[in-house]
Backbone as ProteinMPNN parsed JSONL, in Angstrom:
{"seq_chain_A": "MGWICLIAAILLEVFGTTMMKISNGLTQLMPTITMFVCYLLCFGFLAVALKTIPMSVAYAIWSAIGVIAISTIGILFFHEDLNWIKVVSTLLIIIGVVGLKLSST", "coords_chain_A": {"N_chain_A": [[63.93, 6.255, -59.448], [62.272, 8.18, -58.359], [63.265, 10.593, -59.363], [62.732, 10.358, -62.078], [59.941, 10.371, -62.012], [59.607, 12.963, -61.033], [60.586, 14.482, -63.175], [58.677, 13.763, -65.108], [56.426, 14.903, -63.885], [57.082, 17.609, -64.029], [57.19, 18.036, -66.83], [54.524, 17.468, -67.509], [53.206, 19.457, -66.039], [54.15, 21.79, -67.268], [53.193, 21.404, -69.886], [50.452, 21.295, -69.313], [50.018, 23.89, -68.313], [50.589, 25.373, -70.587], [48.49, 24.504, -72.182], [46.449, 25.654, -70.708], [46.74, 28.352, -71.348], [46.234, 28.198, -74.114], [43.623, 27.393, -74.019], [42.084, 29.616, -73.851], [40.933, 30.99, -71.57], [39.535, 28.827, -70.544], [37.582, 28.314, -72.448], [37.82, 26.831, -74.73], [37.249, 23.566, -75.585], [38.895, 21.097, -75.963], [41.641, 21.878, -75.346], [41.14, 22.612, -72.682], [40.247, 20.226, -71.433], [42.559, 18.697, -71.843], [44.356, 20.179, -70.297], [43.34, 19.748, -67.658], [43.678, 16.955, -67.448], [46.46, 16.765, -67.705], [47.3, 18.169, -65.391], [46.21, 16.538, -63.378], [47.62, 14.107, -63.767], [50.184, 15.144, -63.418], [50.257, 15.908, -60.668], [49.945, 13.419, -59.555], [52.329, 12.1, -60.363], [54.133, 13.811, -59.072], [53.496, 13.318, -56.401], [54.35, 10.649, -56.163], [57.068, 11.02, -56.616], [57.747, 12.389, -54.323], [58.015, 10.433, -52.451], [60.637, 9.606, -52.368], [62.271, 11.822, -52.736], [63.277, 14.706, -50.979], [60.742, 16.938, -49.846], [61.1, 19.775, -49.911], [63.159, 20.092, -51.748], [62.212, 18.736, -54.054], [59.836, 20.179, -54.665], [60.852, 22.736, -55.049], [62.522, 22.354, -57.277], [60.619, 21.421, -59.129], [58.864, 23.647, -59.319], [60.64, 25.705, -60.069], [61.842, 24.868, -62.512], [59.514, 24.69, -63.942], [58.694, 27.405, -63.972], [60.799, 28.559, -65.426], [60.591, 27.153, -67.871], [57.934, 27.779, -68.681], [58.129, 30.557, -68.851], [59.954, 30.769, -70.955], [58.505, 29.51, -73.033], [56.361, 31.292, -73.148], [57.656, 33.623, -74.053], [58.808, 32.778, -76.506], [56.688, 31.58, -78.023], [54.275, 32.874, -77.473], [54.82, 35.477, -77.665], [55.522, 37.158, -75.491], [56.88, 39.825, -73.507], [60.421, 40.222, -73.087], [62.507, 41.167, -70.585], [64.961, 42.805, -68.494], [64.26, 42.502, -65.81], [62.725, 40.153, -65.741], [64.714, 38.339, -66.516], [66.657, 38.579, -64.441], [65.069, 37.874, -62.237], [64.425, 35.219, -62.884], [66.989, 34.106, -62.794], [67.495, 34.405, -60.061], [65.643, 32.602, -59.047], [66.739, 30.208, -60.0], [69.172, 30.223, -58.592], [68.185, 29.988, -55.999], [67.037, 27.406, -56.085], [69.3, 25.813, -56.563], [70.656, 26.371, -54.192], [68.884, 25.203, -52.304], [69.062, 22.527, -53.079], [71.783, 22.018, -52.59], [71.772, 22.3, -49.852], [70.389, 20.134, -48.923], [70.424, 16.816, -47.552]], "CA_chain_A": [[62.554, 6.331, -59.915], [61.715, 9.454, -57.916], [63.673, 11.664, -60.271], [61.978, 10.171, -63.33], [58.585, 10.86, -61.732], [59.667, 14.423, -60.931], [60.712, 15.0, -64.547], [57.356, 13.599, -65.735], [55.545, 15.905, -63.282], [57.461, 18.915, -64.586], [56.756, 18.098, -68.236], [53.062, 17.53, -67.532], [52.799, 20.774, -65.538], [54.453, 22.772, -68.31], [52.233, 21.202, -70.98], [49.142, 21.691, -68.806], [49.958, 25.353, -68.25], [50.502, 25.84, -71.974], [47.101, 24.249, -72.596], [45.607, 26.655, -70.048], [46.821, 29.552, -72.181], [45.577, 27.917, -75.388], [42.181, 27.194, -73.793], [41.426, 30.917, -73.949], [40.067, 31.18, -70.418], [38.739, 27.597, -70.421], [36.459, 28.355, -73.391], [38.077, 25.851, -75.788], [37.031, 22.294, -74.906], [40.002, 20.134, -75.963], [42.753, 22.335, -74.498], [40.71, 22.607, -71.283], [40.293, 18.832, -70.98], [43.97, 18.318, -71.818], [44.946, 20.839, -69.146], [42.947, 19.051, -66.435], [44.32, 15.635, -67.442], [47.887, 16.986, -67.438], [47.482, 18.519, -63.98], [45.913, 15.362, -62.573], [48.78, 13.224, -63.881], [51.318, 15.859, -62.848], [50.26, 15.802, -59.213], [50.181, 12.012, -59.251], [53.769, 11.846, -60.472], [54.812, 14.561, -58.022], [53.276, 12.588, -55.153], [55.237, 9.483, -56.17], [58.44, 11.522, -56.479], [57.964, 12.816, -52.936], [58.337, 9.27, -51.618], [62.092, 9.429, -52.287], [62.969, 13.098, -52.829], [62.773, 15.623, -49.952], [59.698, 17.818, -50.359], [61.604, 21.12, -50.217], [63.972, 20.008, -52.964], [61.357, 18.36, -55.192], [58.926, 21.265, -55.017], [61.654, 23.836, -55.577], [62.931, 21.995, -58.639], [59.39, 21.363, -59.932], [58.355, 24.989, -59.602], [61.64, 26.52, -60.763], [61.931, 24.462, -63.913], [58.241, 25.092, -64.536], [58.731, 28.853, -64.221], [61.743, 28.816, -66.515], [60.029, 26.618, -69.117], [56.756, 28.557, -69.074], [58.607, 31.88, -69.285], [60.545, 30.591, -72.289], [57.394, 29.263, -73.971], [55.635, 32.555, -73.298], [58.446, 34.548, -74.869], [59.03, 32.256, -77.861], [55.488, 31.203, -78.771], [53.15, 33.779, -77.231], [55.364, 36.82, -77.901], [55.569, 37.96, -74.275], [58.072, 40.664, -73.417], [61.611, 39.78, -72.364], [63.209, 42.328, -70.06], [66.002, 42.462, -67.53], [63.644, 42.087, -64.552], [62.411, 38.726, -65.898], [65.968, 37.575, -66.558], [67.232, 38.581, -63.093], [64.174, 37.103, -61.374], [64.613, 33.808, -63.216], [68.293, 33.717, -62.258], [67.351, 34.272, -58.611], [64.945, 31.332, -58.81], [67.727, 29.147, -60.224], [70.103, 30.262, -57.463], [67.464, 29.441, -54.851], [66.908, 25.952, -56.24], [70.63, 25.235, -56.355], [70.917, 26.474, -52.755], [68.103, 24.179, -51.614], [69.63, 21.214, -53.399], [73.051, 21.902, -51.879], [71.537, 22.23, -48.412], [69.738, 18.871, -48.551], [71.381, 15.731, -47.271]], "C_chain_A": [[61.909, 7.666, -59.533], [62.036, 10.592, -58.86], [62.956, 11.558, -61.615], [60.548, 10.682, -63.152], [58.563, 12.376, -61.625], [59.773, 15.058, -62.312], [59.37, 14.891, -65.271], [56.384, 14.648, -65.2], [55.825, 17.295, -63.853], [56.952, 19.054, -66.015], [55.233, 18.223, -68.336], [52.555, 18.887, -67.048], [53.02, 21.851, -66.602], [53.461, 22.639, -69.469], [50.83, 21.626, -70.545], [48.976, 23.2, -68.744], [49.877, 25.956, -69.642], [49.088, 25.639, -72.506], [46.132, 25.23, -71.935], [45.588, 27.949, -70.858], [46.043, 29.351, -73.482], [44.065, 27.769, -75.222], [41.389, 28.49, -73.82], [40.415, 31.114, -72.806], [39.101, 30.03, -70.204], [37.508, 27.6, -71.33], [36.632, 27.382, -74.554], [38.107, 24.467, -75.145], [38.272, 21.399, -74.842], [41.221, 20.625, -75.174], [42.395, 22.334, -73.013], [40.766, 21.201, -70.706], [41.74, 18.37, -70.85], [44.666, 18.924, -70.609], [44.623, 20.084, -67.858], [43.598, 17.673, -66.335], [45.805, 15.776, -67.103], [48.127, 17.305, -65.963], [47.207, 17.331, -63.066], [47.104, 14.393, -62.583], [50.019, 13.844, -63.241], [51.38, 15.676, -61.34], [50.418, 14.352, -58.764], [51.657, 11.677, -59.299], [54.55, 12.588, -59.388], [54.67, 13.843, -56.676], [54.188, 11.367, -55.06], [56.695, 9.93, -55.981], [58.747, 11.889, -55.03], [58.219, 11.651, -51.987], [59.844, 9.148, -51.401], [62.897, 10.731, -52.339], [62.414, 14.01, -51.733], [61.809, 16.651, -50.558], [60.24, 19.194, -50.748], [62.407, 21.125, -51.512], [63.088, 19.721, -54.177], [60.47, 19.518, -55.621], [59.688, 22.449, -55.593], [62.075, 23.566, -57.017], [61.726, 22.012, -59.573], [58.922, 22.771, -60.306], [59.354, 25.83, -60.388], [61.754, 26.153, -62.232], [60.64, 24.82, -64.638], [58.22, 26.567, -64.884], [59.638, 29.169, -65.403], [61.162, 28.349, -67.852], [58.842, 27.448, -69.591], [57.158, 29.959, -69.522], [59.184, 31.804, -70.695], [59.465, 30.365, -73.337], [56.611, 30.545, -74.212], [56.348, 33.537, -74.209], [58.532, 34.071, -76.315], [57.746, 32.068, -78.668], [54.308, 32.156, -78.602], [53.577, 35.239, -77.252], [55.267, 37.732, -76.68], [56.878, 38.731, -74.236], [59.193, 39.961, -72.653], [62.318, 41.044, -71.894], [64.161, 41.892, -68.955], [65.424, 42.014, -66.2], [63.275, 40.602, -64.614], [63.673, 37.877, -65.863], [66.569, 37.474, -65.162], [66.374, 37.741, -62.15], [64.316, 35.605, -61.624], [65.95, 33.302, -62.689], [68.239, 33.547, -60.741], [66.626, 32.978, -58.241], [65.926, 30.171, -58.955], [68.712, 29.085, -59.051], [69.445, 29.673, -56.214], [67.335, 27.931, -54.911], [68.248, 25.264, -56.012], [70.971, 25.265, -54.869], [70.153, 25.418, -51.963], [68.674, 22.791, -51.855], [70.943, 21.001, -52.634], [72.859, 21.756, -50.377], [70.893, 20.924, -47.971], [70.792, 17.789, -48.35], [71.261, 14.622, -48.278]], "O_chain_A": [[61.104, 8.215, -60.286], [61.195, 11.45, -59.129], [62.614, 12.576, -62.217], [60.007, 11.345, -64.037], [57.611, 13.014, -62.075], [59.117, 16.064, -62.586], [58.967, 15.82, -65.971], [55.605, 15.22, -65.964], [54.899, 18.06, -64.124], [56.353, 20.069, -66.37], [54.718, 18.99, -69.149], [51.581, 19.411, -67.588], [52.169, 22.718, -66.804], [52.95, 23.64, -69.973], [50.101, 22.246, -71.32], [47.917, 23.729, -69.084], [49.172, 26.943, -69.853], [48.552, 26.503, -73.199], [45.115, 25.596, -72.525], [44.536, 28.565, -71.03], [45.286, 30.227, -73.901], [43.31, 27.99, -76.169], [40.158, 28.467, -73.813], [39.231, 31.366, -73.031], [37.979, 30.231, -69.738], [36.504, 26.96, -71.017], [35.679, 27.135, -75.292], [38.915, 24.224, -74.248], [38.66, 20.982, -73.751], [41.787, 19.854, -74.398], [43.258, 22.082, -72.172], [41.278, 21.005, -69.604], [42.106, 17.728, -69.866], [45.478, 18.261, -69.963], [45.516, 19.809, -67.057], [44.024, 17.268, -65.253], [46.343, 15.002, -66.311], [49.055, 16.771, -65.355], [47.912, 17.144, -62.074], [47.537, 13.921, -61.532], [50.808, 13.151, -62.599], [52.428, 15.33, -60.793], [50.972, 14.094, -57.695], [52.184, 11.044, -58.384], [55.518, 12.055, -58.846], [55.627, 13.774, -55.904], [54.739, 11.084, -53.996], [57.457, 9.282, -55.265], [59.875, 11.719, -54.567], [58.599, 11.865, -50.836], [60.282, 8.644, -50.368], [64.085, 10.733, -52.016], [61.197, 14.086, -51.567], [62.044, 17.164, -51.652], [59.881, 19.724, -51.799], [62.329, 22.079, -52.286], [63.203, 20.387, -55.206], [60.362, 19.809, -56.812], [59.215, 23.096, -56.528], [61.993, 24.448, -57.871], [61.798, 22.551, -60.678], [58.622, 23.047, -61.467], [58.961, 26.586, -61.277], [61.762, 27.028, -63.097], [60.664, 25.208, -65.806], [57.779, 26.945, -65.969], [59.278, 29.959, -66.276], [61.235, 29.068, -68.849], [58.753, 27.786, -70.771], [56.586, 30.491, -70.473], [58.929, 32.676, -71.525], [59.507, 30.965, -74.411], [56.241, 30.85, -75.346], [55.722, 34.201, -75.036], [58.351, 34.858, -77.244], [57.717, 32.363, -79.863], [53.444, 32.242, -79.475], [52.8, 36.129, -76.904], [54.971, 38.92, -76.803], [57.863, 38.335, -74.859], [58.95, 39.211, -71.708], [62.685, 41.894, -72.706], [64.153, 40.734, -68.538], [66.05, 41.206, -65.513], [63.487, 39.873, -63.645], [63.692, 36.812, -65.245], [66.955, 36.384, -64.741], [66.908, 36.975, -61.348], [64.325, 34.814, -60.681], [66.031, 32.18, -62.188], [68.872, 32.642, -60.197], [66.956, 32.337, -57.243], [65.941, 29.258, -58.129], [69.042, 27.998, -58.577], [70.085, 28.94, -55.46], [67.505, 27.25, -53.899], [68.312, 24.238, -55.335], [71.514, 24.296, -54.339], [70.709, 24.804, -51.053], [68.755, 21.976, -50.936], [71.179, 19.92, -52.095], [73.692, 21.152, -49.701], [70.852, 20.629, -46.776], [71.891, 17.847, -48.902], [71.987, 13.631, -48.195]]}, "name": "protein", "num_of_chains": 1, "seq": "MGWICLIAAILLEVFGTTMMKISNGLTQLMPTITMFVCYLLCFGFLAVALKTIPMSVAYAIWSAIGVIAISTIGILFFHEDLNWIKVVSTLLIIIGVVGLKLSST"}
């Protein structure tokens, strides 16, 4: 159940962050409301996930997948630049998450 809650938290965080971009600096009402609802639910699911998943592992996975997803959305839908520094940095994040997962009991 913890892993399902973590996945829900990740999806809600990614959608909430996308809504933050679409809200145009919190000037568009519906994307702004959607963003706040997504973040509220996200942290609720993350809190439930932390009951069974070690905090260092859960937070690392939550943030890493969020970074990768948001970077991909930014590149594909918001036409952000893709360069080697972003690719290498994202790979380092993935390596760090794998290392944390392997180090947990």
